[in-house]
C-alpha positions as MATLAB code, in Angstrom:
seq = 'MKPSISPPVEKDQVVETTTPHRRAESSASSDTSSTIDRRTDSYGGSTASVTSESRHTASSSISSIDKEKGHTRSASSDLEAQDEADEYSQKRFGFVRYTALNVYRRLFSLAFISNAIAFVILLVKGAAPLDLVNASAVNLAVCGLCRHPLVINSLFLAFGSVPRSAPMRLRRLACKIFHLGGVHSGAGVASCVWYIGFAALYTYNFHPSPISIAVLVLIWFVLALLLTIIIVAHPTIRARHHDYFELTHRFANWLILALFWALLFLLASQEPSMSNFLLHLPAFWILIILTLATIHPWLLLRRVPVTAEPLSPHAVRLHFSHTTVRFGQGISVARHPLADWHSFASFTDQFDTPATNFSCLVSKAGDWTRRAIAEPPRHLWKRGVPTYGFGYVFRMFERIIVVTTGSGIGPCLSFIEDARRPAMRVVWQTKSPLKTYGKRTLDLVRRMDEEPVVIDTSVEGRVDMLPVVLRLYKEFGAEAVCVISNPKMTKGLVYALETRGIAAYGPIFDS';
ca = [
      -2.284   34.044   -2.854;
      -2.284   30.696   -4.603;
       0.945   29.600   -6.207;
       0.924   29.592   -9.956;
       0.993   26.221  -11.632;
       2.315   25.682  -15.092;
      -0.389   24.523  -17.503;
      -0.374   21.001  -18.881;
       1.832   20.365  -21.853;
       0.312   20.871  -25.259;
      -0.266   17.965  -27.592;
       2.431   18.878  -30.030;
       5.214   18.590  -27.476;
       7.676   15.738  -27.845;
       8.847   13.065  -25.447;
      12.413   11.901  -25.771;
      13.007    8.346  -26.835;
      13.663    6.028  -23.892;
      15.757    2.907  -23.876;
      15.514   -0.171  -21.687;
      19.107    0.201  -20.497;
      21.459    3.108  -20.477;
      24.366    0.847  -21.380;
      22.620   -0.550  -24.458;
      25.024   -0.990  -27.342;
      22.568   -0.950  -30.222;
      18.888   -0.824  -31.105;
      16.660   -2.686  -33.487;
      14.146   -1.594  -36.056;
      11.536    0.929  -35.002;
       8.712   -1.203  -36.305;
       8.254   -3.106  -33.055;
       4.822   -4.388  -33.854;
       6.042   -6.312  -36.904;
       8.433   -8.414  -34.833;
       6.012   -9.578  -32.200;
       3.564  -12.333  -33.059;
       1.707  -12.132  -29.756;
       1.912  -10.666  -26.241;
       0.636  -11.932  -22.950;
      -0.080  -10.513  -19.498;
       0.440  -13.854  -17.795;
       3.224  -14.044  -15.218;
       3.235  -17.770  -14.835;
       6.269  -18.175  -17.049;
       4.800  -17.871  -20.567;
       6.430  -15.339  -22.843;
       5.615  -13.613  -26.075;
       6.743  -15.373  -29.213;
       9.252  -13.501  -31.340;
      10.156  -14.005  -34.977;
      13.567  -15.380  -35.797;
      14.395  -12.171  -37.609;
      13.752  -10.059  -34.503;
      15.875  -12.350  -32.346;
      18.681  -11.952  -34.831;
      18.486   -8.161  -35.049;
      17.764   -7.299  -31.408;
      20.788   -6.815  -29.195;
      20.734   -6.154  -25.445;
      17.864   -3.694  -25.806;
      15.544   -2.021  -28.240;
      13.770    1.311  -28.429;
      11.125    2.384  -30.873;
       9.532    5.632  -31.946;
       5.995    5.344  -33.234;
       3.677    7.933  -34.671;
       0.356    8.406  -32.949;
      -2.067   11.038  -34.221;
       0.770   13.021  -35.652;
       2.879   13.182  -32.468;
       6.168   11.565  -31.637;
       5.871    9.263  -28.630;
       8.249    6.806  -26.994;
       7.869    3.117  -26.325;
      10.383    0.549  -25.161;
      10.241   -3.170  -25.666;
      13.119   -5.516  -25.054;
      12.403   -8.220  -27.590;
      15.391  -10.351  -26.778;
      14.287  -10.293  -23.155;
      11.215  -12.344  -24.041;
      13.228  -15.517  -23.402;
      14.804  -14.282  -20.145;
      12.100  -15.813  -17.943;
      13.314  -19.316  -18.749;
      16.833  -18.555  -17.510;
      15.667  -18.324  -13.882;
      14.972  -21.580  -12.095;
      11.715  -21.807  -10.187;
      12.095  -22.182   -6.412;
      10.860  -25.409   -4.885;
       7.538  -25.014   -3.101;
       7.418  -21.460   -4.439;
       3.675  -21.610   -5.047;
       2.934  -22.520   -1.424;
       5.494  -20.146    0.049;
       4.434  -17.076   -1.902;
       0.668  -17.645   -1.894;
      -0.727  -19.590    1.055;
       2.337  -18.828    3.194;
       3.181  -15.298    2.125;
       4.452  -12.882    4.779;
       1.058  -11.289    5.400;
      -0.550  -14.674    6.072;
       2.382  -15.851    8.156;
       2.094  -12.791   10.397;
      -1.668  -13.262   10.613;
      -1.205  -16.934   11.518;
       1.491  -16.159   14.095;
      -0.735  -13.613   15.838;
      -3.835  -15.785   15.712;
      -2.356  -19.220   16.468;
      -0.348  -17.969   19.465;
      -3.568  -16.532   20.871;
      -5.464  -19.735   20.112;
      -2.911  -21.792   22.056;
      -3.102  -19.419   25.024;
      -6.907  -19.494   24.814;
      -7.055  -23.292   25.018;
      -4.527  -23.425   27.869;
      -6.440  -20.809   29.846;
      -9.769  -22.568   29.389;
      -8.302  -25.922   30.442;
      -6.839  -24.388   33.609;
     -10.078  -22.586   34.313;
     -10.335  -18.984   33.229;
     -12.266  -16.251   34.965;
     -14.385  -14.013   32.694;
     -12.181  -10.998   33.430;
      -9.072  -12.904   32.267;
     -10.722  -13.226   28.875;
     -11.639   -9.525   28.881;
      -8.011   -8.596   29.556;
      -6.754  -10.868   26.769;
      -9.290   -9.425   24.361;
      -8.256   -5.882   25.319;
      -4.561   -6.658   24.756;
      -5.276   -7.886   21.246;
      -7.516   -4.906   20.521;
      -4.652   -2.643   21.553;
      -2.208   -4.408   19.218;
      -4.775   -4.301   16.423;
      -5.496   -0.598   16.873;
      -1.924    0.579   17.425;
      -0.789   -1.196   14.233;
      -2.798    1.425   12.386;
      -1.760    4.490   14.388;
       0.405    6.909   12.349;
       3.019    7.387   15.076;
       3.426    3.637   15.556;
       3.629    3.057   11.795;
       6.259    5.781   11.434;
       8.307    4.317   14.280;
       8.239    0.841   12.741;
       9.208    2.049    9.274;
      12.030    4.191   10.661;
      13.336    1.254   12.687;
      13.160   -1.341    9.917;
      14.245    1.155    7.258;
      17.412    1.933    9.215;
      18.930   -1.442    8.345;
      22.215   -0.510    6.621;
      23.042   -1.513    3.068;
      26.028   -3.376    4.449;
      23.744   -5.793    6.285;
      23.304   -9.318    4.885;
      20.828   -9.476    2.013;
      18.694  -11.949    3.937;
      18.193   -9.445    6.746;
      17.392   -6.609    4.342;
      14.886   -8.730    2.441;
      13.066   -9.521    5.668;
      13.171   -5.933    6.970;
      11.661   -4.715    3.710;
       8.544   -6.775    4.473;
       7.486   -4.409    7.254;
       4.686   -3.055    5.065;
       2.927   -6.406    5.627;
       2.244   -5.434    9.256;
      -1.428   -5.518    8.294;
      -1.146   -9.254    8.968;
      -0.544   -8.509   12.656;
      -3.419   -6.014   12.629;
      -5.839   -8.574   11.191;
      -4.593  -11.522   13.236;
      -4.815   -9.635   16.531;
      -8.235   -8.267   15.578;
      -9.688  -11.713   14.906;
      -8.023  -13.096   18.040;
      -9.546  -10.340   20.173;
     -12.977  -11.386   18.910;
     -12.308  -15.024   19.837;
     -11.282  -14.026   23.379;
     -14.370  -11.862   23.629;
     -16.624  -14.712   22.475;
     -15.163  -16.807   25.309;
     -15.925  -14.011   27.772;
     -19.484  -13.639   26.464;
     -20.054  -17.391   26.691;
     -18.728  -17.650   30.267;
     -20.691  -14.643   31.484;
     -23.876  -15.918   29.858;
     -23.357  -19.409   31.330;
     -22.886  -18.001   34.862;
     -25.557  -15.330   34.452;
     -27.623  -14.358   37.519;
     -30.477  -11.945   36.740;
     -30.395   -8.457   38.232;
     -30.930   -4.987   36.756;
     -27.172   -4.385   36.386;
     -26.320   -7.890   35.167;
     -29.047   -7.696   32.511;
     -27.577   -4.401   31.271;
     -24.113   -5.972   31.267;
     -25.375   -8.959   29.267;
     -27.014   -6.712   26.653;
     -23.819   -4.655   26.276;
     -21.670   -7.779   25.990;
     -23.642   -9.182   23.081;
     -24.027   -5.806   21.399;
     -20.244   -5.322   21.446;
     -19.787   -8.848   20.102;
     -22.168   -8.115   17.233;
     -20.124   -5.021   16.347;
     -16.841   -6.954   16.474;
     -18.227   -9.624   14.146;
     -19.541   -6.956   11.760;
     -16.111   -5.316   11.543;
     -14.456   -8.656   10.764;
     -17.037   -9.581    8.120;
     -16.820   -6.309    6.179;
     -13.008   -6.464    6.366;
     -12.977   -9.619    4.243;
     -11.009   -8.788    1.060;
     -13.929   -9.572   -1.270;
     -16.428   -7.399    0.601;
     -13.848   -4.685    1.202;
     -12.981   -4.458   -2.501;
     -16.603   -4.305   -3.663;
     -17.950   -2.020   -0.940;
     -14.983    0.022    0.242;
     -17.059    2.982    1.423;
     -19.206    0.738    3.638;
     -16.079   -0.959    4.948;
     -14.517    2.355    5.922;
     -17.648    3.761    7.570;
     -18.304    0.510    9.434;
     -14.726    0.331   10.657;
     -14.679    3.913   11.875;
     -18.058    4.230   13.579;
     -18.215    0.664   14.903;
     -14.786    1.137   16.495;
     -15.897    4.354   18.142;
     -19.088    2.707   19.388;
     -17.178   -0.314   20.724;
     -14.887    1.992   22.710;
     -17.844    3.813   24.242;
     -19.704    0.588   25.054;
     -16.566   -1.000   26.488;
     -16.191    1.929   28.875;
     -19.828    1.516   29.919;
     -19.304   -2.228   30.322;
     -16.268   -1.815   32.584;
     -18.020    0.698   34.804;
     -21.086   -1.553   35.090;
     -18.882   -4.487   36.079;
     -17.020   -2.258   38.554;
     -20.301   -1.083   40.091;
     -20.933   -4.626   41.307;
     -17.637   -4.659   43.218;
     -17.100   -3.383   46.783;
     -14.654   -0.751   45.559;
     -15.077    0.552   42.018;
     -11.777    2.462   41.976;
      -9.790   -0.488   43.339;
     -11.398   -2.809   40.778;
     -10.601   -0.556   37.815;
      -7.074    0.362   38.893;
      -6.132   -3.331   39.139;
      -7.822   -4.307   35.876;
      -5.387   -4.363   32.893;
      -8.273   -3.850   30.466;
      -8.965   -0.459   32.076;
      -5.472    0.877   31.324;
      -5.461   -0.646   27.866;
      -8.758    1.039   27.145;
      -7.246    4.398   28.132;
      -4.392    3.861   25.643;
      -6.805    2.850   22.888;
      -9.015    5.861   23.521;
      -6.085    8.280   23.374;
      -4.749    6.592   20.227;
      -8.161    6.924   18.572;
      -8.573   10.587   19.483;
      -5.037   11.724   18.628;
      -5.305   11.816   14.787;
      -8.615   13.670   15.018;
      -7.101   16.340   17.227;
      -4.946   17.185   14.187;
      -7.958   17.471   11.882;
      -7.610   20.552    9.674;
      -9.184   21.959    6.522;
      -6.264   22.844    4.286;
      -5.999   24.710    0.971;
      -5.293   22.753   -2.200;
      -3.983   23.974   -5.537;
      -5.182   21.683   -8.291;
      -3.200   21.277  -11.502;
      -5.378   19.529  -14.118;
      -3.224   17.269  -16.256;
      -5.862   15.678  -18.480;
      -9.434   14.342  -18.299;
      -7.910   11.320  -16.547;
      -5.510   12.838  -14.003;
      -4.944   15.798  -11.704;
      -2.022   16.823   -9.531;
      -2.940   18.231   -6.112;
      -0.432   20.625   -4.501;
      -0.282   21.244   -0.731;
       1.548   23.743    1.473;
       0.129   23.117    4.954;
       3.115   20.991    6.004;
       6.203   19.310    4.651;
       6.656   15.638    3.905;
       9.695   13.407    3.772;
      10.628   10.714    1.330;
       8.214    7.768    1.436;
       5.436    9.580    3.316;
       1.806    9.972    2.346;
      -1.272   11.793    3.621;
      -4.957   11.023    4.140;
      -7.470   13.514    2.760;
     -11.245   13.808    2.489;
     -13.845   16.251    1.229;
     -15.852   15.748    4.423;
     -14.238   14.778    7.741;
     -16.720   11.960    8.419;
     -16.947   10.679    4.861;
     -14.579    8.557    2.807;
     -10.881    9.157    3.441;
      -8.276    8.439    0.796;
      -4.555    7.967    1.296;
      -2.076    9.175   -1.314;
       1.673    8.910   -1.569;
       3.318   12.313   -1.883;
       6.362   13.750   -3.598;
       8.218   17.034   -3.316;
       7.402   20.142   -5.370;
      10.866   21.649   -4.963;
      12.020   20.695   -8.465;
       9.175   22.104  -10.565;
       6.701   23.960   -8.297;
       8.684   25.553   -5.467;
       5.746   27.785   -4.469;
       4.116   24.736   -2.828;
       5.596   21.988   -0.660;
       4.425   18.661   -2.027;
       1.995   16.986   -4.413;
      -0.205   13.948   -4.873;
      -1.014   12.472   -8.274;
      -4.654   11.436   -8.667;
      -6.111    9.455  -11.555;
      -9.506    7.884  -12.131;
      -9.993    4.886   -9.864;
     -13.386    5.448   -8.242;
     -16.077    7.984   -7.435;
     -13.853   10.148   -5.232;
     -11.013   10.376   -7.745;
     -13.403   10.996  -10.649;
     -14.900   13.927   -8.798;
     -11.453   15.257   -7.877;
     -10.617   15.361  -11.593;
     -13.972   16.723  -12.792;
     -14.324   19.199   -9.903;
     -10.804   19.932   -8.602;
     -10.998   20.735   -4.872;
      -9.838   24.044   -3.411;
      -9.817   22.710    0.124;
      -9.573   19.243    1.647;
      -9.607   17.865    5.159;
      -6.486   16.191    6.513;
      -5.979   14.325    9.764;
      -3.078   12.885   11.687;
       0.495   13.299   10.511;
       2.208   12.278    7.247;
       2.827    8.547    7.433;
       5.671    6.475    6.039;
       4.705    3.807    3.551;
       5.842    1.095    1.216;
       8.571    2.975   -0.654;
      10.588    4.093    2.386;
      12.262    0.740    3.051;
      13.854    0.590   -0.412;
      16.615    2.931    0.723;
      18.324   -0.130    2.249;
      19.183   -1.414   -1.240;
      21.956   -0.204   -3.545;
      20.224   -0.779   -6.885;
      16.560   -1.423   -7.623;
      14.106   -1.727  -10.492;
      10.917    0.333  -10.127;
       7.963   -1.093  -12.067;
       4.659    0.731  -12.278;
       1.570    1.299  -14.372;
      -0.687    4.335  -14.773;
      -0.902    6.651  -11.778;
       1.310    4.264   -9.806;
       4.087    6.568  -10.987;
       2.904    9.038   -8.317;
       4.119    7.004   -5.313;
       7.330    6.229   -7.218;
       8.064    9.947   -7.604;
       8.712   10.196   -3.873;
      12.170    8.749   -4.638;
      13.276   12.015   -6.286;
      13.793   13.862   -2.993;
      15.759   11.209   -1.114;
      19.484   11.941   -1.020;
      20.115    8.303   -0.057;
      17.916    6.767   -2.706;
      19.291    3.708   -4.474;
      20.360    3.732   -8.101;
      17.315    2.707  -10.085;
      15.811    1.841  -13.427;
      12.172    2.723  -14.068;
       9.693    0.716  -16.138;
       6.405    2.587  -16.601;
       3.544    1.182  -18.652;
       0.626    3.532  -19.195;
      -1.743    4.888  -21.788;
      -0.551    8.031  -23.591;
       1.847    9.163  -20.830;
       2.512   12.593  -22.330;
      -1.128   13.339  -23.027;
      -2.383   11.967  -19.692;
       0.270   13.126  -17.218;
       2.118   15.933  -19.014;
       5.739   16.670  -19.789;
       6.453   17.932  -16.266;
       5.584   14.511  -14.863;
       7.857   12.832  -17.394;
      10.637   15.227  -16.447;
      10.255   14.165  -12.813;
      10.412   10.516  -13.864;
      13.759   11.239  -15.530;
      15.062   12.515  -12.202;
      14.787    8.932  -11.002;
      16.110    7.378  -14.204;
      17.624    9.418  -17.020;
      16.483    6.821  -19.542;
      13.260    5.288  -18.198;
      11.472    2.531  -20.075;
       8.119    4.134  -20.888;
       5.649    1.842  -22.662;
       2.647    3.563  -24.241;
      -0.241    1.079  -24.234;
      -2.269    3.195  -26.651;
       0.214    2.119  -29.344;
       1.953   -0.997  -28.020;
      -1.021   -2.529  -26.246;
      -0.515   -4.100  -22.832;
       2.944   -5.642  -22.765;
       4.084   -8.560  -20.621;
       6.451   -6.727  -18.300;
       8.086   -9.779  -16.736;
      10.677  -10.361  -19.512;
      11.574   -6.671  -19.606;
      11.996   -6.556  -15.819;
      14.096   -9.718  -15.789;
      16.346   -8.279  -18.483;
      16.873   -5.004  -16.637;
      17.337   -6.782  -13.314;
      20.119   -8.892  -14.769;
      21.923   -6.176  -16.715;
      21.577   -3.470  -14.069;
      22.720   -5.764  -11.270;
      19.695   -4.843   -9.168;
      19.096   -6.180   -5.666;
      15.323   -5.790   -5.555;
      12.243   -4.918   -7.596;
       9.585   -2.440   -6.446;
       6.153   -2.958   -8.063;
       3.341   -0.405   -7.768;
       0.340   -1.205   -9.931;
      -3.225   -2.490   -9.739;
      -3.726   -5.430   -7.333;
      -3.859   -8.096  -10.033;
      -0.673   -7.060  -11.785;
       1.203   -6.317   -8.550;
       0.349   -9.731   -7.135;
       1.156  -11.551  -10.376;
       4.458   -9.828  -11.087;
       5.719  -10.028   -7.509;
       4.837  -13.721   -7.389;
       6.605  -14.418  -10.704;
       9.753  -12.668   -9.488;
       9.806  -14.150   -5.983;
       9.426  -17.696   -7.272;
      12.540  -17.012   -9.353;
      14.514  -16.050   -6.257;
      14.334  -12.285   -6.874;
      13.540   -9.915   -3.999;
      10.290   -8.294   -5.164;
       7.832   -6.167   -3.224;
       4.450   -4.662   -3.939;
       1.833   -3.081   -1.656;
      -1.286   -5.176   -1.086;
      -4.821   -4.228   -0.075;
      -3.893   -4.132    3.613;
      -0.389   -2.633    3.404;
];
């Protein structure tokens, strides 16, 4: 029997007024729009201009109640905070450090440059083709294992265990673990470079024979697949053609594994003792590990029931009962096991839907999500185990600011079930929050912050969130800022905060 789900809230229900800070001493006029001459979404330091009257009347915070289509809705705008950005000095070389030398790129460079140095040294000393094969296999193993659920969980548990008593510098670095995609990419590109060296050496020393011709064909076929994977993984191509990226990554990886096995056995067949050759070849053992790591998540492939709770024409909440999840974990689901897989952060159902175990919030962001809303699924495929993600490491801070837009509130809701979660303030900017996500979602938001700052863009328009965040950060005494939004806003807001010396984190395309 499917658990019953409460229907979405009706339009005439009311959302309580929210305030930017629970210790606010007073509020200004409700006519927010009359005090603001202009707004901006730029995070480069520009702020909205405010009339002298509004600066005089606004105290530490402001809340407004506007009427929209006959309903009461809440919006929060800290007008006095519009000048807060100028109070934080910009860090020297901040642009270089937080763009060209951000953590992701530093990890990528560390993985790639260390391999490049070893590559040059080995070639100068005189490398045998099999030395290059072994080096390529090592990097392929690092690349692949960086994406294995069990490895990811182990890393997040290790880095997330840093105590709150640890120096802030250490905690700020540990919180960057979600950038491990830099190691994945750097090792992947390095493995291709090693393999190109192997292909070049083998081709240069090629002696025709039936087996050597087959080996040569396999070598260049594998190289073509490696180059294809790297090309489609480029951020521009990946963003525009995500489905092709995913399918290429999956099936090309599988094909490379199969061809690599064939390649090793063909090379071994030319040796006096095949077993002795393979047992003493590091690439052979690495290939075994990679094969097992690739198969493992698919051994846990299951078709599981889903209870869909339509929230609006723009969002749906999917409830699951096939397993339990912990704070900060997410799952990967698909309508077809070999088609496009989508990862979603999850949050507990214990507070409002105890008949199921956990939920995922889905809003329109592509073909898959549109179909999930228009045709809510009754069953979905899942693979692997629930995996820790971006939000888990924030438990090492005492006080944080959570900033999100739209359905980004879904991943943030995972905080509600963590007994060790930090004290937090929530800033949520979205269109018609009550109408789109329902009162039950707003009630869950208030479990994180009793007085969240909810900005309704259908009335306020898109508000520059930087001044509001800076104001809350200062008054709340926060240690870090968690940003979950679209890539452009996440990148811009995190950059603006980091260049002001504030610990800010946001998941990127390869987190």
